[in-house]
C-alpha positions, 0 to 999 in steps of 0.5 A: 507522560510517555511519548510513543509506545516503544514497540521497536525497543520491545521487538528488539528485546524479544527477537534475536538479531538474526530474525530481524536481519531476515525480516529486513532482507525480505522487505528489501527484496520485495521492494526491489522486485516491486520496483523492477515490475512497476518502475521507480516511485510510488504505486498504490496497491489497492484502488478505492471502490467508487460508487456507481451513483457518484456524479462525474463530468467525464463523457465516458461516464455520461455515455454509459449512464444514458444507455443504462437509463 
């Protein structure tokens, strides 16, 4: 039984090293630009969509719900 699928090995065999270096440089540049914009640390790119029907105890949500009812 094999462990893993060996995707990295296959990718290295198929692509020339210059292409891999270019991809690495692009990723590194994007990461540095993102850190300059947002600051260091983790920042999620997408937020989860919350249902309007989800119960919450926060006052700001209770006020909106009372006016809509």
